[in-house]
C-alpha positions in Angstrom: 15.9 -10.8 -35.2 14.4 -7.8 -36.8 13.3 -6.5 -33.4 16.8 -6.9 -32.0 18.1 -4.9 -35.0 15.7 -2.0 -34.3 16.5 -2.0 -30.6 20.3 -1.9 -31.2 19.7 0.9 -33.8 17.7 3.0 -31.2 20.4 2.4 -28.6 23.2 3.5 -31.0 21.3 6.6 -32.0 20.5 7.7 -28.5 24.0 7.0 -27.1 25.4 10.3 -28.5 22.6 12.4 -26.9 22.5 13.4 -23.3 19.3 11.9 -21.8 17.4 14.5 -19.6 14.6 12.1 -18.5 14.4 8.9 -16.6 11.6 6.4 -16.1 12.1 3.6 -13.6 10.0 0.6 -12.8 10.7 -1.3 -9.6 9.4 -4.1 -7.5 9.6 -3.4 -3.8 9.3 -4.7 -0.3 7.9 -2.7 2.6 9.6 -2.9 6.0 7.4 -0.9 8.3 8.0 0.6 11.8 5.5 2.4 13.9 4.4 2.9 17.5 2.4 -0.3 17.2 2.9 -3.8 15.6 3.0 -3.3 11.9 4.0 -5.8 9.1 5.0 -4.4 5.7 4.0 -5.9 2.4 5.0 -6.0 -1.3 4.9 -3.1 -3.7 5.5 -1.5 -7.1 7.2 1.8 -7.8 7.0 4.0 -10.9 9.3 7.0 -11.0 9.7 9.8 -13.5 12.6 12.3 -13.2 13.6 15.2 -15.4 17.1 16.7 -15.1 17.1 20.5 -14.4 20.8 21.1 -13.6 23.9 19.2 -14.8 27.4 20.1 -13.8 29.0 16.8 -14.9 30.0 15.7 -11.4 26.5 16.0 -10.2 23.0 16.4 -11.6 19.8 17.7 -10.0 16.4 16.2 -11.0 12.8 17.0 -10.4 11.2 13.7 -9.7 7.7 12.2 -9.4 7.8 8.9 -7.5 4.6 6.8 -7.2 4.6 3.8 -4.8 1.8 1.3 -4.4 2.0 -1.3 -1.7 -0.3 -4.2 -0.7 -0.4 -6.8 2.0 0.4 -4.5 5.0 -1.1 -5.2 8.4 -1.1 -3.8 11.9 -2.2 -5.0 15.3 -2.3 -3.9 18.9 -2.0 -6.3 21.9 -0.7 -9.9 21.9 -2.7 -12.3 19.9 -3.6 -9.6 17.3 -6.8 -8.6 19.3 -7.1 -5.4 17.2 -6.0 -6.2 13.7 -6.4 -4.7 10.2 -5.0 -5.3 6.8 -4.4 -2.4 4.4 -2.9 -1.2 1.1 -0.9 2.0 0.6 -0.1 4.5 -2.1 2.3 7.4 -2.1 2.8 10.3 -4.5 5.7 12.6 -3.3 7.1 15.0 -5.8 10.6 16.2 -4.9 14.3 16.5 -5.9 16.9 13.9 -6.6 20.7 14.7 -6.5 22.7 12.2 -8.6 26.5 12.0 -8.1 28.6 11.1 -11.2 25.5 10.8 -13.5 27.4 9.5 -16.5 29.5 6.9 -14.7 28.9 3.1 -14.5 27.6 3.5 -10.9 25.6 6.7 -10.1 24.6 7.0 -6.5 21.8 9.4 -5.6 19.8 11.0 -2.7 16.2 11.9 -3.1 13.4 13.5 -1.0 9.9 14.9 -1.5 6.6 15.9 0.0 3.1 14.9 -1.0 0.3 12.5 -0.4 -0.1 9.1 1.3 -3.2 7.0 0.9 -4.3 4.0 2.9 -7.2 1.6 2.2 -8.3 -1.1 4.5 -8.8 -4.5 2.9 -11.2 -5.5 5.7 -13.8 -2.7 5.3 -12.7 -0.5 2.4 -12.2 2.4 4.7 -9.7 5.0 3.4 -7.5 7.6 4.9 -5.4 10.3 3.2 -2.3 11.7 4.9 0.4 14.3 4.2 3.5 12.3 3.4 7.2 12.9 3.1 10.0 10.7 1.7 13.7 10.5 1.9 16.0 7.9 0.4 18.8 7.0 -1.8 20.1 4.5 -4.2 22.2 3.8 -7.2 21.7 3.5 -11.0 24.0 1.2 -13.0 24.7 1.8 -16.6 24.6 -1.3 -18.8 23.5 0.4 -22.0 23.4 4.2 -22.5 19.6 4.2 -22.2 18.9 1.3 -19.9 20.3 -0.1 -16.6 19.4 -1.6 -13.2 18.4 0.5 -10.2 18.6 -0.3 -6.4 16.9 2.0 -3.9 15.9 2.4 -0.3 13.2 5.1 0.5 11.4 5.9 3.7 7.8 7.2 3.3 6.7 9.0 6.5 3.1 9.8 7.6 1.0 10.1 10.7 -0.9 6.9 11.5 -4.1 6.5 9.5 -7.4 5.8 11.1 -9.1 2.9 9.2 -11.0 0.0 10.8 -10.1 0.5 14.4 -11.0 4.1 15.3 -8.8 6.1 17.7 -6.5 3.2 18.6 -3.5 3.6 16.3 -1.6 6.8 17.1 1.8 8.2 16.2 3.6 7.9 12.9 4.3 5.3 10.3 7.6 4.8 8.5 7.3 2.6 5.5 10.9 1.8 4.5 10.7 0.6 0.9 13.6 -1.5 -0.5 13.3 -1.8 -4.3 15.1 -2.9 -7.3 14.2 -2.6 -11.0 15.2 -1.0 -14.3 15.7 2.7 -15.3 15.2 3.8 -18.9 16.9 7.1 -19.9 15.6 9.2 -22.8 
């Protein structure tokens, strides 16, 4: 009961202050498309954003999203003749434009450029690629400092070379569908 009291007190004290920072934690599902047969996996996203412009109807944030995914696989030819499993990580700093940031539902668009890392779970081979992301979502306000978030983000890289050398060419689009909580402070 004492913890609940302190939590409610913190919420009440912060309700009168405009929160400039956000930290979000989300579980995610990868839906991958490429120029070869790819299966997405599960993931986890951490996202920090700092508001730099606020004009009441919209707000602009600098954001730092980090996405880690596991359980991805890719293959070429029927019967999975050439097959490899891999994990991914993305770090793509960028900008987020949030519409109606103080309303119950706050939709947003986001995009950034940075790094994509791939690691084979078959051989531990790694590949680092330039990555870009674009996406959007919505934050919902349940409490002034806490609420749910739903998001779709597409991480784009060139195809990594891991186990099977020189076979996988083209690009990889990891479309990440995520949901979680956002904490504003």
